[in-house]
N, C-alpha and C positions, 0 to 999 in steps of 0.2 A: 504493499500499500504506499510505503514512504516513497518509492521510486516514481509513482504516478504524480505525487504532489511536489517533488523537488523543483524548486524554481518558481513556485507559485507564491502569491502574497502570504505573509505570516498568518493573517486571519483565516485564510482558507486552510493552510496547513494545520493550524490548531484545531479547527473544526473537525477535519478528517481524522486527526490523531485522537481526538476525544471520542469520536463515534467508532472508529474502526480499529485503532491500535491500542487504546487504553484497556479494553476488555482482554486482549491477548496478553498484555503485560501483566494484568491482574492474575490471569490463569497461570502464567509463568511463575509468578511469585508464590501462588498457592502450591503448585507442583514442587517448587524448590523447598518450600517449608516442609511438605510431606516427606520429601526424599531425605531431608536432614534429620527428621525425626527417627527415620529407619536406619540411618548410617551411624557409625562410630564417630565420635568427635575428632578422633585421630585420622580419620579418612581424609586424604588430600582433596578429594572432590567435595566432601562436606565442608572443609575449610574454605574452598573457593566459593561455594554457594553461600556460606554464612557472610563471607566478605561482601558479596553482592547484596545480600539482604540487609546488612547493617548500613550500607550506603544507598538504600533504595531511593531516598530523596534526590540524591545526586544523579543516579542513573535514569530517574524518570523525569527529570526536569524538562525534557523536551515535550512531555505531555501537557505542560502548563505554559509553555512559551513557544509560540510559533516561529520566532525569529531564530531558534536554534536549529542548526543544520546537523543532520546525523552523519554526513559525509565529511571526511577531512581532506577531500581532494584539493580544495583551495590551499590549505596549509602545505600539503604535499607539493603542489606546484610551486609555491613560494620557496620552498627549500631546495627545489631542483637546481636552481641557479648556484646555490652554495655548493652542492655536490659536484656540479660540473666544473666549478672553478677551484676545486679543492687544492690542486697542485699550485695554482697561481697564488693562493693565500699563504703559502709557505714563504713567500718572498715580500712580506709586508715590511721588512726592515728590522723590526724589533717586536717584542711582545706588546708594547704600548702601541706601536703602529698597527698591529693586528686587532687590538681592542678598539682602536678608533675606526678602522675599516669596518669592523663588525657592527659598531654603533651606527655608522653611516648607512651601511647596507640595510640594517633594521629600520632606520628612518625612511629610507627610499621605498622599501617594500611595504611599509605601513602606509605610505602615501598612496602607493599604487593600489593597495587593497581597499583604500577608501575613495577610489576614483579621483584622485588628486594628481595633477601634473607635478612629479617630483621637482623638476627644474624650477617651475614658477613658485611652488611652495617654499623651497629652500632659499631662493632669491628674496622672497618677501620676508621670511622669518629671519634671515641673517640681517636684513636692513632694519628690521623692527625690534629685534630681541634686546637691544641695549635700552630702549625706551620703556620696556614693559616690566613692572615690578614683579618680584618673585611670586606673590600669591596669584597673579594672573598669567603665569607662563603657560598654564594648561590651555589657554586660548589659542596658542600657537600650534597645538597638536593638529594633525591633518584633519580629523573629523570636525573639530571645532573651526579650523581655518576655512574649510569648504563651506560650512554654513554661513560664516562671516562674509566670504567672498560672494555668495549667492545673494545675501542681503545688500551688500555694497553694489553689485551689479544691477540689482533691481532698482535701487535708488538712483544710480547713475543713468539708467535708461529712461 
């Protein structure tokens, strides 16, 4: 059922999950509880099931929030560039240089994942960062910056 709603609006995903998937998840939890009652507590399968059952709220959060995607494909694609450049990262110059490169890479990928042009975002942030007090630095994060740019562009138009 999840495959059919992937990419649809969060409200639609939530409705389908509540009607189609939540009963299946409830049945799974009931089955796991019954299995755990019949198994020894030393059994590794029972241990794994108990781990899952103790964290039920975390594992079922997708049933109450339609924004949560069950696929990690976007994260895997974001990490692909790191894996492809693995040998190039060996020549960052120093450990500190490698840490700086990793921080910049993280910022650029975060901007891309938020549909923000990394070049425009970095240019604007670097020009404005000295004038913004520490408590407001979060406004320069890509998701806040994008919203600010949309408001600014609407006012300018």
